[in-house]
N, C-alpha and C positions, 0 to 999 in steps of 0.2 A: 395528575401523577407527576412526581418529581422525575427529572430526566434520569437520575441514577437508578431509579426503580425499573427502568426499561431493560437493564442488563439481565439476561435470563438467569433465573435462580436454579440452575441445573449443575449437576456434578461436572459435566463436560465443560461448561463455561467457567466454573470455579477452577478447574485444573488448567484451563487455558490461561486464565489470569495469572495463576501462580507460575506457570511455565514461562510466560513472557516477562513477568516481573523479575524472575530469577535469571533470565538469560539475555537481557538487553538493558540498555541504559534508561535512566529516568526520562531523557528526552524522547526516546522512541516509545516507551510505555505510555507517557501522557499523550503524545501525539496519536497513538493507536486508539486509545480510549476516546479521544475527541473525534477521531474518524468514525467510530461506531456511533457516537451520539449525533454527530452532524448527518451521517448517513441515515440514521433512524428518522430524524426530523425531515430530511429531504424525502424519505419514503412516504411519510405522512402527507407532506405537501403535495406529492405527486399522486396520491391515492393508490399506492402500490401495496400489494399483499406480499409479505416476505417472511422468511423464517428468521426470527431474531437471533437464534443460536448460531445459525450458519453465518449470518451477517457479522455477528460478534467474533467468531473464530477468524473469518476473513480479515476483519479490521485489525484484530490483535496480532496476527501473524504477518501482515502485509509487508513489513519492513525488516523482518528477521534475517533476510538475505544480506543485509548490510553488516551483519556480525563478522568479526575477524575470522572465524573458522571457515567462512565461505569465500574468502578473498582470493584463494587460488583454485577455485572450482572451475573457472573457465566459462561459467554460465552467467547469464544476466541475473542480477541480484533478485529480480522479481521471481524468476524461476527457482532460485535457491530458497526463497521464502515460501513459495508454493509447495515445494518438495518437503520442506520442514513441516508445514501444516498437514500434508498428506501422511507423513510418517506418524505424526501425533494422532491423527484421526483413525488411521488403520489400526494402530495399537490399541484403540479403544472400541473397535468393532463398529465404527460408523459406516452406514451403507455407502457403496461406491458412488451412487449418483450424488449424494450429498458431498462426498469428498471431491468429486469432479467440479461441482459448483464452487466450492471454496478454493480449489486449486486454480480454477480459471479466474475467479475474482482477484486473486493475488497476482497471478501471472500477467493480467491485462491492466493492472491499476495505473500504469503510466502510458497506456496506449489509448489516447482519446479518440472518440468517434465510433468505437465499436461496443464497449461494455453497456452503453445506455440502451442498446437494442437487444440485450440478452436477459437472462433471468434476473429478477429484482435484486437478489443478493449480490450478483456480479455488478449490476449497474450501481448499486448503492455503496459498495466499497469504493469504487472510483469516485462517486459523487462526494463521499465524505473526505477522501483524499484531496480532491480538487477544491473543496470548500476550505479545508484547513491549511493547505499549502499555497494554493493559488488565489483563493478568495472568489472562485467562480460561484455565482449565485449568492453572493454575500447578502444582498438585500432580500433574499427569499425568506430569511429567518429574522426574527425580531431582536432588538438589542437585549431584551430580557432573556431570550433563549441563549444567545451567545454568552451573555454574562454568567448565566447559570452553569454552562459547560466550562468556561474558562476559570470560574471560581473553583470548580472541582479539579480541573487539570490545567493549571496556568501555562502560559506560553511566553515567559520573559525571554527576549532575545531570540525568539524561535526562528525567524527568517535566516539569520546568519548561522545559527546552530544546526538547522536541518541541512543547509547547504554544505556545511563542514562534514556532517555525517555522510551525506551522499558522496562527497569527494573521497573521504577515507575508505568508504565501502567499495567504490568502483575504480579508483585510480590504479589499483594493482592489476586490473583486468580491463584496460581501456578498449580492447577490441569488442567488448560486449556493448559498447555504446553506439555501434554503427546503426544508423537508421532510427535512433530513438532520442528522446529528450535529454538523456543524461550526458550526451555529447556536449550540450550547452554548459553543463557544470564543469566538466574537465577543461573545456576551452577557456573558461573564465579563471579557474583556480590552479591548473597544472601547467607550469611553464613547459613549452615545447610540445604540448599535445597538439596533434593535427587530426581533425575529425575525418573519418572516412567519407568519401563522396560517391554517391550512387551512380552519377553519370560517368565518373572516372572508372568505376568498377566495371560498368558495362563496356566502355570503350577499350579498357585494358584486359578484357577477358580473352581466353585463348581462341575464341572463335575468330575466323578470318574476317567475317562481315556480319 
């Protein structure tokens, strides 16, 4: 089976594709599709049984929180994306347990060490993101598999482009990077940014001791 044939042929998946295509950049669209394909292949490699439709929705919506309309939300971009997916799914009558899995998959996709122990759809959104962005598990897939996916959804200049997208999406709300990996992005690309420090926060709390 060709990798593009793994995309669920359902009305929900088609509407999700159209929604994301219309509401985000080419960069995020192609990245999100690769996340689904890489997550699917990682699922096969790990012998996991998963719902392709839920995995697809999670992958497609996972970076929508970087959009301009969310930059004054005061929330982590992952939560904004998860909320966007929840609105989309509720409007289409999707069961709440399925919505919860998609929401959690998106909200936790930059929180390593936890999703891998949760439901397969949650684990595999993170696995797909880690594969495409960080190269984690790079050799788990073959050259042919990678080539097939990047032929469908190329990634020219992706490393710098995705870092720029992260910076643009989170620089207006730097407080949301406390305790998570996006503080690394702002520290590198935003002059004057100072990351929050967990130890300083504890020592500076209003408690006397």
